[in-house]
N, C-alpha and C positions, 0 to 999 in steps of 0.2 A: 466734230462728233458731239451729239447731244448729251446733256447731263441728266436727262430724264428718259423715261420710257414712254412709248405711246400709250401703254395701259395706265400710267400715271396721269397723262394729259387727258385721256378719255374720262377717268374718274373725276378729274378737277372740272371737267365740262359737264359732268353728269350725263354722259352718253355711253353707249356700248361701243366698244371697238369692233369693227367689222372688217372684213376683206375689202369692201368698198371704201372705207374711210381711213384705212391704215396708212396709206401713202400720204394722204392729206395731213394727218396727224403728225407723221414723221417730218413732213416739209415744215410745218409750223415750229417743231422742236429744233430743227436744223437752222431755221432762220434766226430763231431766238439764240441759239448757240453761237452762231456767227456774230451777233451783236454782243454777247457776253465776252467772247474772245477779243473782240475789238476794243471793248471797254477795259479789258485787262491788258491791252497793248499786245495781244496775242502771246502772253506769257504762258509757258507751259503749265498746265495744272496736272500735277502728278497724281493726286488722288482726288477724285470728284468728292464734293462734300454737300452737306445739307443745304448751304446757302446757294450754291451753284444749282442744285436740283430745284429749289423753290423758285429762283429767278427764272430758270428755264421754263418751268411749268407756268408760272404767272405770265411771262411774255408769250409763251405758246398759246395760252388762252386768249390773249389779246389778238395775236395773229389769226387764230381760228375765227374769232368774232368779227375780225375786220371784213371778212367775206360778206357778212350781213349789213355792213355799214360803209360800203364803198362811197366815197364822196360825201359822207355825212348823212346819208339817207338810210335809216334802218329799214330792214325788211318788214313788211306788214304795217307800215306807217309809223306814227308816233314822232316825238321830237327828234330833230337831227342830232347826231352825236358831234361833238366838238372835238377836233383832233389838235392836241397840243403841238407846239412847234417841234418838240422832240419827244415823241412818245415813249422813248426808252430811257430818257434822262433820269426819271425817278427810280428805276431799276438799276441803272448804271451806278448811282450813288450807293445803292445797297451793296454793291461789290467792293467798295473801298477797303474793307479789311483784308481782301485777297490781293490787293495791288502791292507790288514790291518796288515799282518805280512810278514817278510822276512826271508830268511834262516839263518841269523846270530842271535843267541839268547844271 
C-alpha cells in the first residue's frame, strides 16, 4: 500500500492528474512503497507518517522520470543520466528512524 496519493505525486511532478495517467502515477507510488517496505524489513507501519509520505513521493518522482531516461538516455537529447548502483540507497537511509530491527541479531 502506498504512503502517498496520486494527487500528491502529480503535484510533486507539477503535472495534472488525469484518467490517462492515474494508473501510471499509482504504479510509481506502489513500486516506491514496495522499496520502502523492503527497507523497513516489511515491518508493519501502523500509522503512515510524514517521513513515509515524503520518501514515497520522492521515490515515486524518480520512478516516473525513469520512463524518460531508460538506459541513461534522456528524452529530447541532452547529457545521459547516470544511474547509481542502488538508486534507492539514499532514501533507504532516510527511513532509519522508523526501523525497529537491524541486520545483526
